[in-house]
Residue, then its C-alpha position, 0 to 999 in steps of 0.5 A: m500500500t503506497t500513498q502520497a502526501r496531499d498538496e494542502i492548497k489543492i485540497g482546500g486546507l489552510g491557506a487556500s483561497r477557497k470560494r465560499v461554498e454557502d454562496n452557491r445557494f445564496i447568489r441563486g436566491k436559494g437560501n433558507y431563511v425563517d421567512d421562507i419556512v411555511l408550516p401547515g396551519m401556520l398563523h401570523m403574528e404582528i406587534l402593537r408598539s408604543p408611540l410614546a417613550h414613557a407613559r402609564i397605561v390607563s387602558i387597553d381596548t382589544s374588542k375591535a381587534w377581536a371582531i375582525p374575521g380571521v383573528r385568532l388571538v389577541l395578547t396583552g400584558e395582563m393576559m401574559a401576566t396570568r401565565n407569569l409571562a409578562w416579564m422575562p429574564t435578560l442575559s445580564y440578570d435583569t428583567q425585561a417586559v414582554l408585553a408592557t402591563d404597568k407602563v411603557r418605558f421606550q418608544g417602540q415597546e411592545v404593548a400588544c400583539v395579534i395572531a391572525d390567518d395572515p400578516y395583513i389581517a393581523k396588522d390591520a387588527c393591531e391598528a384597531i386596538v385602542v390604548e389610552y396612555e398617561a404621558l410621563p416625563v422622559i429621560v434620553n441621557p445619563t445626565q438626565a437620569l442621574a439628576d435630582g428628582a429624575p423620574l424613576i424608570r424601573d419602579d417595577k423593581e424592588n429596592q430600585h430607588d434611582n436610574v442607576v444600573f450599576d457602579w463597577e470599577v477595575g484597575d489600580r486606583d492608587g497606583t494611577e493616582r501616583a502616576f498622575a502626581q508624577a506627570d509633566l502633562v495631563s491630556k483630557l478628552e471627553l466624548h460620546y460614542p453614539r448609539s448605532h444599530p447592526s441593521p442586518m438585512e434580515c430582520c428578526g423572526s420566529i416560528a414557534d410550533f408546539d406539538r401537543s401530541t408529543s409536548k415538543l416545542t420547535v422554534y425556527m428563529t433568527t438567533q446567533a446562539p441557538h443553545i443559549i436561546r433554548a436555555a432561556v426558552a426553558l426557563v421562560a416557558e417552563l418546558p424541559e430542554h430535551m423537549i425544546r428544539i431551536v433551529s437557526p436556519d440561514l441568517g441574513g446577518g446578525f452582528g450581534n443583533k440576533v443574540p438577545v431573547y426578544p419579546g416577539y419570540v416569547m409571544s409567538i411561542l405562547a401563542s403557539i402553545l395556546l392555539e396548538r398551531p404554528v405561529k410566525w413573527i417576522e419583524d419589519k424594518t422600523g420595528n427592528l430599527i426602533s426596538t432590537g438591540f442597539a449598541r454603543d450609546i456611552y460617554l467618556k471622560g478620559e485622562l492620560a498622565l504623560r511624561k514630556d518625552g512622550k511616555i504614558l505613565g497612567v490612564r484614568m477613565h470613567t464611562d457612563s453607559d446608557h442602557g435604555a429601559f432594561f439592562s439586556d447586554a449580551q456579555p460575560s456576566k462577570f464584566k458589567i461594562g463588557l471588556m471596556h478595560s481591554a483599552f490601552s492593551c497594545y501599549d505599555i503603561p504601568s497604571a490605569h483605573l477605570t470607573a463605569r456606571g450604567v443608567y436606565t433611560n427611556k430608550a430601547p434597550g441597548g448593549v449588544a456587541y455589534r461586531c465587537s467583543f463586548r464594548v471593545t469597539e468603544a474601548m479602542y475608539f476611546q484609546e485611539r482618540m485619546v492617543q491622538a489628543a495626547a500627541d497633539d498636546l505634546g506637540m509630537d508626531q502621532a506615529e512616533f507617539r504610538r511607537r514609543n509606547f507600544v509593547r515591544d515584541d520581546d515583552f510578550p506575554h505581556r500583562t496589560p495595565f488592567g490585568f489581561l494577559t496578551d501573548s504575542g504581536q508585532y505592533g511596531k512592524c504593523l505600524q511601520v508597514g502601514l506608514e510605508a504603504i500610505g507614504y506617510e512622510d510624503f503625505l505630511k509634506q502634501k498636507e503642508e503644501a495644500k494648507s498654503r492653498g486653502r486645502l485641508l488634508g488630514i491623516g488619521i491613525s488607529t492602532m488596536t488590539e482586541p481580546l477575542g474568543a471569550g472565553n476561559s471558564r475561569e472568568y467567562d459565562i453567560l447566565g452561568i453557562k461557561m463560554f466554551d465551544s464545541a465540534e463533532l466530527r463523523v468520517h464515514m467509511t467512504g472517507k467523506a465527513i460531516l462536521r457539526t458545531g455549537a457555533k452558528t454562521q451568519g456570514q462568516g463562512h463556516e461552512t467553508t473554513w471549518a472544512q478547511i481546518v479539517a482538511h489541514e488536520l486530516g487531509i480529507p479534501a475540503d470538498d468532501i466535508v459538509v458543515e452543519e450548524g444551528d439545530t440544537d437537536t443535532a449540534p453539540f452544545g455550544m455558546g453560539t457565534y458573536a464577539s469573534r468567538s468563531t475561530p478562536v473557540a469554535g475553530a479550535a474545537v474543530a481542530m481538536v476534534s480532528r486531532k482526536v479522530r486522527a489519533k484513532a485513525r493512527k491505530l487503525a493504520a498501525h493495524l492495517l500496516e501490521v506495525s506498532e503505533e509507535d512505528i507510525e508517522w503521519e503526513l497530510g492525508r497519510f500514515y507511513v511506517r517510519s522505517s519504510p516511508e513508501t509504505g503507507v495508508s491514506i486517511q480514506d483507508c483508515a475510515y474504510a477500516a473503522y467500519s470493516n477491519m477494526p483491530d480486536g477490542m476497538e470500537p467501530g466507527l471513526e467519530n468524536v466530539a470536542y469541547y474546547d475551553p480556551p486557556n486565554l483570549t486571542w489578541p489580534f492587532a491592526c493598524y488602520i490609517a486614513t487620509v482625508e480632505v475636508d471642504p472648509q466651505t461645506g464640512v464635507w470630507d472625502v476619504l483619499r486613501f485607506v490602508a489597513v494592516d492586520d495581524c490575525g495570526v494564521r489565516i485559514n482562508p486569505m479571501v475570507v479574511e479580506g472579505q471580513i476586513m472590507g465588510g468591517l471597514t465599511e461598517a466603520y466608515a458608516m459609523a464615522s460618517m453617516q449612521f445616526i440614531t438619536f432621540d428628541a426631548q420626547g424620546n422619539c427615535i430619530g433614525s428609525n428608517y433607512m431614510d434617516y439612518l443611512l447605510p453606505t452603498a458601494w457608491e459612498t464606500p471608499g476603496w480599501e488597500l489591505h496588508e498583513v503581518v502574521t504572528p501565530c497565537p501561541h495557544h490556539p491549535i492552529g495559531a489563529k487569532g480571529i478577524g471578523e470584528c477588528a476592522t469595525v472596532g479599530g476602523p472608526a478612530a481612524f477616520v475621526n482622527a484624520v478629519l480632526d487632523a485636517i482641522k487641527d489649527t481650529g483648536v477643535r479636540n472632538i466631534d462626536m460621530p457621525l461626522l456629518p458635514d454640518r458638525v464639521y462645518e460648525a467645528i471649523t467656523q465656531r472653533h469649538d468641539v461638537s457634541g452629538a449627545p441626545p436630545v437632538k432639537m427637531d425644530d425651533h419649538d423643541 
């Protein structure tokens, strides 16, 4: 028996730019989304939402809705309360109203729902419901929430006497105070990271199907975390987990928006149980924008203690986060402000201290990790805005200031000032690659020449490292469930394989890249491997996909289960080759005898033997399961550099060039990595330039449609120039670090820093995102900082 080692690129292993296999169905319109699913006897649900942000519910009259032909059920908070379902737990150990009972606490809150024969009847019936409200004072920012005499938003909660959700701190307070006492200069900055919305193409939705004959509940649902949803449904619906099946089919984007449990899911489940028929709920665009999980909406006061030679001695930060009416953040339980304290991890800083406070307001609950690892987007934005302000205060070149404070290559593993342990990186190299690619020195000369002709050019840098893969079970859990992940691999006798994981793709390309990891570990061609996810009845338990957990955790589980299968295949190879296992060597796709390299068997030979020629005492079959608990977070690094021109007459700014240098460790599929970076940078550009959800003094959501909340098209989106540095992660099985969120996390600060660099002579230190032309024009002409914090004035009478 002789075989040859496989060519890894040819079989679609690590490093192959393999086309995404899932695109075969997507580009043909053959994706299978929740709304594509039609079950026999299915009914349709629509939700009535509150037009007011804060109001007492005086009465709800549903009689006209009940009278409409085709209406099967009308649910109100009072009816939900009789079944103990008016409120539900959140992922942050708070409670959230399913349907309002006492009062509404944000515009768009769910007040009632109708289940009917078709969605049009249900929508008409919702409009027939008459709700009498008694308006209450409205709070739309932390200052109002914390003011003396502020109305109590969560008067439903025992022992809640103010609008504070939490107070939290981390770091070395005393050491930081000493650092500031030794400083030659203290640089300060205040800014607001506005609310932003993931706005996936597919809105949220569910189809609940309760079978009374079997007592089994099946829910087809737009969720990034099916197993966590199953646990939450078991708690809310009081059904045993083994009688609940959650199926998450193809998802039209998630970005964190599809992690939480939404009231619509709970209502459709109850309706199906009551009516004993499938009930479908599909959210509309306005409902998604106005009521589902927002991100950001956080305020920062930051200070850097500086030595005159440019060394950062200490960092002091305070954040106020606006959580809306309910604390429903999807994040590890231990960290009240997410991983905000990952700030300054790429800089060698002796001391840091962070205080954080969360508040309730009359806004939809926020705090989702919109394409970021639990508040890391805010942390890196604040970090890089503070770094540029400090460089300006010192009169030092912004690139040199970063270079002087970076963690050096030989300082790893490095303990950050907030206690994280970073393990590898080449921060200086990434910066240098970016500076050379953009032509940094030449651009600085062009900038000065342009200034003499009245043109405003600017260059902005953002360097960031993001903690990915939450996380190790010592520190990370959600609802007490540790944040490991899983993979199950079964190799059939023909050498073909099926892989199931506890993750859930929503655009990351798992069906493509997971197969490439198996190909790398076993030598089975990637085209011979099918990947399945999203069905709790078949997939091993996992925590889902968000916060860039795919490659760092689920991808590691795929590698580990492949190695378990390879270990058994080695025993089979020894049996087939009639030598001891110690005499067996491995190369891609092939086992061979150490003393006779030409004598070997393929992985396919071993697979066939697992079902037909096992050694005595060995169980048949070639399959296994792995649960991966990461020893540490992974820490990708990136350097993003933008050059812009600002029109002083209008405030309009254009991106001239954008260079991205990403170090995500070993790249599984370079083409998929580049696609992730380009998509992330597009979202970063949107946040920096145009995406704006805000609120007026009455709590009306401004930006609840795509005429107001702008998404960039190919026309507006700049071109991206991509470069790479590769520093393998020392503890990940294949050396990968993750890439899905880095560009969205690090990108915004590059744009903002570039615009502020262009108008530096005005003395303006900050313009809150998005940098709309009128804000930039105001900054240029009035020479003051421009805040974007709500409430926004809608007219002269507001």
